[in-house]
C-alpha positions as CSV (number, residue, x, y, z in Angstrom):
1,X,81.3,124.5,57.5
2,X,82.6,121.9,59.7
3,X,80.8,119.0,57.8
4,X,81.9,120.4,54.1
5,X,85.5,120.0,56.2
6,X,85.2,116.7,56.8
7,X,83.6,115.6,52.8
8,X,86.8,117.4,51.9
9,X,89.0,116.0,53.8
10,X,87.7,112.5,53.4
11,X,87.7,113.0,49.3
12,X,91.3,114.0,49.7
13,X,92.2,110.7,51.9
14,X,90.0,109.0,48.9
15,X,91.9,110.6,46.0
16,X,95.6,110.1,47.8
17,X,95.3,106.7,48.3
18,X,93.7,105.5,45.2
19,X,96.7,107.0,43.2
20,X,99.5,105.7,46.3
21,X,100.5,109.6,46.8
22,X,100.7,109.3,50.4
23,X,104.1,107.1,51.6
24,X,103.9,103.7,53.6
25,X,104.4,103.7,57.1
26,X,108.2,102.9,58.5
27,X,108.7,99.0,59.1
28,X,110.9,97.8,61.8
29,X,112.5,94.8,60.5
30,X,112.5,91.5,61.8
31,X,112.3,88.2,61.5
32,X,110.4,85.8,58.2
33,X,107.1,84.5,59.9
34,X,107.2,85.9,63.3
35,X,108.0,89.4,62.7
36,X,109.2,91.3,65.3
37,X,107.8,89.1,68.2
38,X,111.0,87.8,69.7
39,X,112.0,91.7,70.4
40,X,109.3,91.9,72.5
41,X,109.5,89.0,74.4
42,X,110.0,90.7,77.7
43,X,106.5,91.7,77.6
44,X,106.8,95.3,78.2
45,X,106.3,96.5,74.6
46,X,105.3,100.2,75.6
47,X,109.1,100.6,76.5
48,X,110.3,98.5,73.4
49,X,107.9,100.4,71.5
50,X,109.1,104.1,72.5
51,X,112.7,103.2,72.2
52,X,112.0,102.1,68.4
53,X,110.1,105.9,68.2
54,X,113.8,107.2,68.5
55,X,114.7,105.3,65.9
56,X,111.8,104.9,63.1
57,X,109.5,108.0,64.4
58,X,106.4,108.6,66.2
59,X,104.5,106.3,63.6
60,X,105.8,103.1,61.7
61,X,104.7,99.5,61.9
62,X,105.5,95.9,63.2
63,X,105.4,92.8,61.9
64,X,103.3,90.5,65.1
65,X,103.0,87.1,63.2
66,X,100.0,87.3,60.4
67,X,99.4,90.9,61.7
68,X,100.8,94.4,60.5
69,X,100.9,96.7,63.5
70,X,100.8,100.5,63.3
71,X,102.2,101.9,66.6
72,X,102.1,105.7,67.2
73,X,103.8,107.1,70.2
74,X,103.3,111.0,70.0
75,X,100.4,112.9,70.9
76,X,99.5,114.6,67.9
77,X,99.2,111.2,65.7
78,X,97.4,109.4,68.7
79,X,95.3,112.5,69.1
80,X,94.3,112.4,65.0
81,X,93.7,108.4,65.2
82,X,91.1,109.1,68.5
83,X,89.3,112.1,66.9
84,X,89.8,112.9,63.2
85,X,90.3,109.3,61.5
86,X,88.6,107.6,64.4
87,X,85.5,106.3,62.1
88,X,87.8,104.1,60.0
89,X,89.6,102.5,63.4
90,X,86.8,102.0,65.6
91,X,86.6,98.6,66.1
92,X,88.4,96.9,68.3
93,X,90.8,93.9,68.0
94,X,90.9,91.8,71.7
95,X,93.4,89.1,72.2
96,X,91.7,85.8,72.9
97,X,91.8,86.1,76.1
98,X,90.8,89.7,76.6
99,X,87.6,88.0,74.2
100,X,86.4,85.7,76.9
101,X,87.0,88.0,79.8
102,X,84.7,90.7,78.3
103,X,82.4,88.1,77.3
104,X,82.5,89.2,73.5
105,X,83.0,92.9,74.2
106,X,79.9,92.9,76.3
107,X,81.8,96.0,78.3
108,X,82.3,99.8,77.8
109,X,85.9,100.0,77.5
110,X,86.4,96.9,75.1
111,X,83.1,97.2,73.1
112,X,82.8,99.2,69.6
113,X,81.9,101.6,69.0
114,X,77.9,101.1,68.3
115,X,74.9,101.3,69.4
116,X,75.2,99.1,72.5
117,X,78.5,100.8,73.3
118,X,76.7,104.6,73.5
119,X,73.9,103.2,75.5
120,X,75.8,101.5,78.0
121,X,78.0,103.9,78.1
122,X,75.0,106.7,79.1
123,X,74.1,103.9,81.9
124,X,77.2,103.9,83.5
125,X,77.9,108.4,83.1
126,X,74.1,108.5,84.3
127,X,74.6,106.4,87.7
128,X,78.2,106.1,88.4
129,X,81.0,108.4,86.6
130,X,78.7,111.0,85.2
131,X,79.2,114.5,87.5
132,X,75.8,114.3,89.1
133,X,76.5,110.9,90.2
134,X,80.0,111.8,91.4
135,X,78.1,114.1,93.8
136,X,75.6,111.1,95.2
137,X,78.9,108.9,95.9
138,X,80.5,111.9,97.6
139,X,79.8,110.2,101.3
140,X,81.6,106.6,99.8
141,X,84.6,108.6,98.7
142,X,84.7,110.4,102.4
143,X,84.6,107.4,104.3
144,X,86.9,105.4,102.4
145,X,89.4,108.2,102.9
146,X,88.5,108.4,106.8
147,X,89.0,105.0,106.9
148,X,92.7,104.7,105.4
149,X,93.9,107.6,107.9
150,X,92.3,106.4,111.0
151,X,94.2,102.6,110.1
152,X,97.8,104.5,109.3
153,X,97.1,106.6,112.4
154,X,96.6,103.3,114.4
155,X,99.5,101.8,112.7
156,X,102.0,104.8,113.2
157,X,100.5,105.0,117.1
158,X,101.4,101.0,117.5
159,X,104.7,100.4,115.8
160,X,107.6,102.9,115.8
161,X,108.6,103.8,112.5
162,X,107.7,100.4,111.0
163,X,107.3,100.8,107.3
164,X,103.3,99.9,106.2
165,X,102.3,98.4,103.2
166,X,100.3,101.1,101.3
167,X,98.5,99.0,98.9
168,X,97.0,97.1,101.4
169,X,95.7,99.5,102.9
170,X,94.2,101.3,100.1
171,X,93.4,98.4,97.7
172,X,90.9,97.2,100.6
173,X,89.2,100.9,101.3
174,X,89.1,101.0,97.5
175,X,87.4,97.8,96.7
176,X,84.5,99.0,99.3
177,X,84.2,102.3,97.4
178,X,83.6,99.8,94.3
179,X,81.2,97.8,95.9
180,X,79.0,100.5,97.3
181,X,78.4,102.0,94.1
182,X,78.1,98.3,92.7
183,X,75.8,97.1,95.2
184,X,75.2,100.2,97.5
185,X,76.9,98.1,100.0
186,X,80.3,96.7,100.8
187,X,80.2,92.8,101.2
188,X,82.0,91.2,104.4
189,X,81.3,87.4,102.5
190,X,78.8,86.0,99.9
191,X,77.6,82.2,99.5
192,X,78.8,81.0,96.2
193,X,77.3,77.3,95.2
194,X,79.5,76.8,92.3
195,X,82.5,77.6,94.4
196,X,81.4,75.1,97.6
197,X,80.5,77.6,100.1
198,X,81.4,81.1,101.5
199,X,84.3,83.2,99.9
200,X,85.5,85.7,102.4
201,X,86.0,89.5,101.0
202,X,89.4,88.7,100.4
203,X,88.3,86.3,97.9
204,X,86.0,88.2,96.0
205,X,88.9,91.0,95.9
206,X,90.7,88.3,94.6
207,X,88.4,86.2,92.1
208,X,86.8,89.9,90.7
209,X,90.1,92.1,90.3
210,X,93.4,90.4,91.1
211,X,92.9,87.5,89.0
212,X,91.0,89.0,86.3
213,X,93.7,91.5,85.7
214,X,96.4,88.7,85.4
215,X,94.6,87.1,82.7
216,X,94.1,89.8,80.9
217,X,97.4,90.4,80.3
218,X,98.0,86.7,79.3
219,X,99.7,86.1,75.8
220,X,97.6,83.3,73.4
221,X,100.6,83.1,70.7
222,X,97.6,81.6,68.2
223,X,96.6,85.3,68.4
224,X,99.8,86.2,66.3
225,X,98.8,83.3,63.8
226,X,95.0,83.0,63.2
227,X,95.5,80.4,60.7
228,X,96.7,78.2,63.2
229,X,93.5,78.4,65.9
230,X,92.7,75.2,65.7
231,X,96.2,74.0,67.1
232,X,95.1,73.2,70.9
233,X,96.7,75.6,73.8
234,X,94.8,74.0,76.7
235,X,96.9,75.2,79.6
236,X,96.1,79.1,78.4
237,X,92.4,78.3,77.2
238,X,91.5,76.5,80.9
239,X,93.3,79.2,82.9
240,X,91.5,82.0,81.2
241,X,87.9,80.0,81.2
242,X,88.6,79.2,84.9
243,X,89.2,82.9,85.7
244,X,85.8,83.9,83.9
245,X,83.6,81.4,85.5
246,X,84.6,82.0,89.0
247,X,84.2,86.0,88.0
248,X,81.0,84.8,86.5
249,X,79.9,82.8,89.7
250,X,80.5,85.2,91.9
251,X,78.9,88.2,90.1
252,X,75.8,86.0,90.2
253,X,75.8,85.3,93.7
254,X,75.8,88.9,94.7
255,X,73.1,89.5,91.8
256,X,71.3,87.6,93.7
257,X,72.0,88.5,97.3
258,X,70.9,92.1,96.0
259,X,67.4,91.2,94.8
260,X,67.1,89.1,98.2
261,X,67.5,93.1,99.7
262,X,65.4,94.4,97.2
263,X,62.4,91.9,98.0
264,X,62.5,92.8,101.6
265,X,62.1,96.4,100.6
266,X,65.5,97.5,101.5
267,X,66.5,100.6,98.9
268,X,70.2,101.2,98.3
269,X,70.3,103.7,95.3
270,X,72.8,102.1,93.5
271,X,74.1,100.8,89.9
272,X,72.4,97.3,90.0
273,X,69.0,98.8,90.8
274,X,69.7,101.5,88.1
275,X,69.8,98.6,85.7
276,X,67.7,96.4,86.8
277,X,64.9,99.4,86.5
278,X,66.2,101.0,83.0
279,X,68.3,98.6,81.0
280,X,65.5,96.6,80.2
281,X,67.4,95.3,77.0
282,X,70.2,93.4,78.6
283,X,70.5,90.3,79.3
284,X,71.4,88.9,83.1
285,X,75.0,88.2,81.6
286,X,75.2,91.8,80.3
287,X,73.8,93.3,83.2
288,X,76.2,91.5,85.1
289,X,79.3,92.3,83.4
290,X,78.6,96.0,83.2
291,X,78.2,95.4,87.2
292,X,81.9,94.1,87.1
293,X,83.5,96.6,85.0
294,X,82.4,99.3,87.4
295,X,84.1,97.2,90.2
296,X,87.5,96.3,88.5
297,X,88.0,99.7,86.9
298,X,87.4,101.5,90.6
299,X,89.5,99.0,92.5
300,X,92.6,98.8,89.8
301,X,93.4,102.1,87.9
302,X,93.1,104.8,90.2
303,X,95.5,102.0,92.7
304,X,98.1,102.2,90.2
305,X,98.2,106.2,89.9
306,X,97.7,106.7,93.5
307,X,100.6,104.1,94.8
308,X,102.9,105.5,92.1
309,X,102.0,109.4,93.6
310,X,102.6,108.3,97.0
311,X,106.2,106.8,95.9
312,X,107.1,109.6,94.0
313,X,106.4,112.3,96.9
314,X,108.0,109.8,99.5
315,X,111.3,109.9,97.1
316,X,111.0,113.8,96.9
317,X,110.8,115.1,100.1
318,X,111.0,119.0,98.6
319,X,108.1,118.3,96.7
320,X,105.8,116.8,99.0
321,X,106.8,119.6,101.4
322,X,105.5,122.0,98.5
323,X,102.4,120.2,98.4
324,X,102.1,120.7,101.9
325,X,102.5,124.1,102.1
326,X,99.9,124.6,99.4
327,X,97.5,122.2,101.7
328,X,98.2,124.5,104.8
329,X,97.6,127.7,102.7
330,X,94.5,126.8,101.4
331,X,93.4,123.8,103.7
332,X,94.7,124.5,107.1
333,X,92.4,122.2,109.3
334,X,89.7,121.6,106.6
335,X,88.8,118.6,104.6
336,X,89.5,118.4,101.2
337,X,86.6,118.1,99.1
338,X,86.0,117.9,95.2
339,X,84.5,121.5,95.0
340,X,87.7,123.0,96.3
341,X,90.3,121.0,94.2
342,X,90.9,123.9,91.4
343,X,92.2,125.9,94.4
344,X,95.3,123.7,94.8
345,X,97.1,123.5,91.7
346,X,99.7,121.8,92.9
347,X,97.9,118.7,94.0
348,X,96.2,118.4,90.4
349,X,99.9,118.9,88.9
350,X,101.2,115.8,91.3
351,X,98.1,113.9,89.9
352,X,98.2,114.8,86.1
353,X,102.7,114.5,86.2
354,X,102.2,110.8,87.9
355,X,99.3,109.8,84.6
356,X,102.3,111.1,82.7
357,X,105.3,109.4,84.0
358,X,103.1,106.0,85.1
359,X,99.8,105.9,82.8
360,X,97.9,102.9,84.3
361,X,97.0,101.8,81.1
362,X,100.6,102.2,78.7
363,X,98.7,101.0,75.2
364,X,95.1,101.0,74.6
365,X,94.0,97.9,73.3
366,X,94.4,97.5,69.6
367,X,92.0,99.0,67.1
368,X,91.0,97.3,63.7
369,X,91.4,99.5,60.5
370,X,88.1,98.5,58.4
371,X,89.1,100.9,55.4
372,X,92.1,102.8,54.2
373,X,92.9,105.6,56.0
374,X,95.7,107.8,56.2
375,X,98.0,108.6,60.3
376,X,101.2,111.6,60.4
377,X,100.7,112.0,56.5
378,X,101.6,108.1,56.3
379,X,99.0,105.8,54.1
380,X,97.4,103.3,56.2
381,X,95.6,100.1,54.4
382,X,93.2,98.3,55.9
383,X,93.3,95.2,57.6
384,X,95.8,97.0,59.7
385,X,96.1,96.8,63.5
386,X,96.6,100.4,65.2
387,X,98.6,100.5,69.0
388,X,98.7,103.7,70.7
389,X,101.5,103.7,72.8
390,X,100.0,105.9,75.8
391,X,103.7,105.7,77.8
392,X,105.6,106.6,74.4
393,X,103.1,109.7,74.2
394,X,103.7,110.6,77.2
395,X,107.8,110.4,77.3
396,X,107.9,112.0,74.4
397,X,111.1,114.2,74.4
398,X,109.5,116.4,71.7
399,X,106.6,117.5,73.9
400,X,108.2,117.1,77.2
401,X,111.8,118.9,79.2
402,X,113.1,115.4,80.7
403,X,110.2,113.3,80.4
404,X,112.0,110.5,82.3
405,X,111.7,113.2,85.5
406,X,108.9,113.5,87.6
407,X,108.5,116.9,88.0
408,X,104.9,118.4,88.8
409,X,105.9,121.5,88.4
410,X,105.7,121.0,84.4
411,X,101.8,121.5,85.0
412,X,102.1,125.1,86.6
413,X,103.4,126.8,83.9
414,X,100.2,127.9,82.4
415,X,100.1,126.1,79.7
416,X,97.2,123.6,80.7
417,X,93.9,124.9,82.4
418,X,93.8,123.0,86.0
419,X,90.6,121.2,85.9
420,X,91.4,119.8,82.2
421,X,91.6,116.2,83.0
422,X,93.4,115.3,79.4
423,X,96.6,117.3,79.9
424,X,98.4,114.1,79.0
425,X,97.0,110.5,76.9
426,X,96.6,108.6,79.9
427,X,92.5,109.1,79.8
428,X,93.0,108.9,76.2
429,X,90.5,111.2,73.5
430,X,87.7,111.8,71.6
431,X,84.5,109.1,71.2
432,X,86.2,106.5,73.7
433,X,87.7,109.2,76.0
434,X,88.2,107.5,79.5
435,X,84.7,108.0,81.1
436,X,86.0,107.3,84.6
437,X,88.3,110.2,84.0
438,X,86.7,112.4,87.0
439,X,86.4,109.8,89.9
440,X,89.9,108.8,89.1
441,X,90.9,112.4,89.8
442,X,88.6,112.9,92.9
443,X,90.0,109.6,94.7
444,X,93.6,110.4,93.8
445,X,93.7,113.8,94.7
446,X,91.1,113.8,97.9
447,X,93.4,110.6,99.3
448,X,96.8,111.8,97.7
449,X,96.2,115.4,99.4
450,X,94.6,113.7,102.8
451,X,97.5,111.8,103.6
452,X,99.9,114.3,102.8
453,X,98.0,117.1,105.3
454,X,98.0,113.9,107.6
455,X,101.7,112.2,107.5
456,X,104.9,113.2,106.7
457,X,106.1,110.2,104.1
458,X,109.2,108.4,103.8
459,X,110.0,105.6,101.3
460,X,111.1,102.4,103.5
461,X,114.9,100.8,103.2
462,X,115.8,99.9,99.5
463,X,112.1,101.1,98.4
464,X,113.7,103.5,96.0
465,X,114.8,101.5,93.5
466,X,111.7,99.4,93.5
467,X,110.3,100.4,90.6
468,X,109.4,97.2,88.6
469,X,106.2,96.8,87.0
470,X,104.4,93.8,85.9
471,X,104.1,92.4,82.4
472,X,102.0,94.3,80.2
473,X,101.1,97.2,82.6
474,X,102.7,99.7,85.0
475,X,101.5,98.1,88.1
476,X,104.1,98.4,90.5
477,X,105.7,94.7,91.1
478,X,106.0,94.6,94.3
479,X,103.5,96.3,96.8
480,X,104.7,100.5,98.0
481,X,106.3,100.5,102.0
482,X,106.3,103.9,103.4
483,X,106.9,105.1,106.6
484,X,104.0,107.4,107.8
485,X,104.6,109.9,110.4
486,X,101.8,111.9,112.0
487,X,102.2,115.7,111.3
488,X,101.8,117.5,115.1
489,X,99.9,120.4,112.9
490,X,97.3,118.2,111.9
491,X,96.0,117.0,115.1
492,X,93.3,119.3,114.6
493,X,91.9,118.6,111.1
494,X,88.3,118.1,110.7
495,X,88.5,114.3,109.8
496,X,86.3,111.7,111.4
497,X,88.4,109.1,111.8
498,X,85.9,106.6,113.7
499,X,85.3,103.4,111.4
500,X,82.8,104.3,109.0
């Protein structure tokens, strides 16, 4: 029956498009040649897209140089694109920077929906992100939370209500989880011949994560004018190429170091071991890219959500108190485990409300329409690009009451399944739904819950207005500065705060 319905829908689209019965998408007025590019010069397109949606509706088109981009700003039309019409727009449209940094789509998140994508997604789910894999990696997450708590207690015991750089502590421990999943152990340093010697763990983090995130949002004006690709833009090209080569050199060094451990008989049961034994058809460069992908995605997007959640809880003391009371009533003096997260609905609400207001990926990388299709009742010609504005979907006043406010309570009204990871558009949907959704929830919820169990949080002076973000992302521009005050009632909490 479903197959017949799909055929009928396809015939309807074909018939309507042929006879031009469907209307064209509303257009945002722009200038000749450059279109709407000058209106997006602040490098926060998701905000501008959301503003335009109030005037032009949830779906409209803009001109970005030579390209026509259809922008989707509501959950309904975004789900239509991700699920119902996915076969028409399953091809990624990458910027020049992303093409280089993804080694021409050799990673799960940036690949087209083809046989390669299906194969490598199975690999990452089987060994890193799937349910069984998450059970195996429980010890890594627990060690991470224990180490964060230990460092925060050390800070509180040696300072007098001084603020702590939350990001500095959290990123370091999160990076450790990423390395353990990929290589079976944390890495303090590695010798990299191409870089002239041994580099520290901090340098590894910078090269594999920080520099790559900065490079990914670099804009090359030639992306908007394909017919001018012949014009040199050496500054951008050299910067992206250097980022790529440094990343490649470090990853190769880590892989070679791991192979030495294998040769010595050491067994670590990690992603690289799985790929080397199971992924026989992949090249060394592809294996390197898949390993790197797990590192950067574990180290980055979960940071955004957790840092913003701690900001909002520190700002809204009443909501922090409500979460603490829930934790005390259900988990008093007990460690939070992933098996018991379903017993903590308010903690889940904090997580999902933070994803809604501070979507880690505010705009899905562009997709290319390789055939005529329709979205939101409009005709979309082949050749158009599609941008899904996740931020706009989650700030849609027609779906969310007072969307600009952070209100976890909105997820406690019985409208949502407590364990549904896709309450918001933050994890996408359909065949390209984020494979790391479960891991993100487990890491973020365990960290947030434990930190509220252990400490009472308040913002440092001036932090209330520290809400600027970085470029195309929702990363906080400046690290979160907060004051953790140990709770006397948590002294008996069963958490091993020895270094692990």
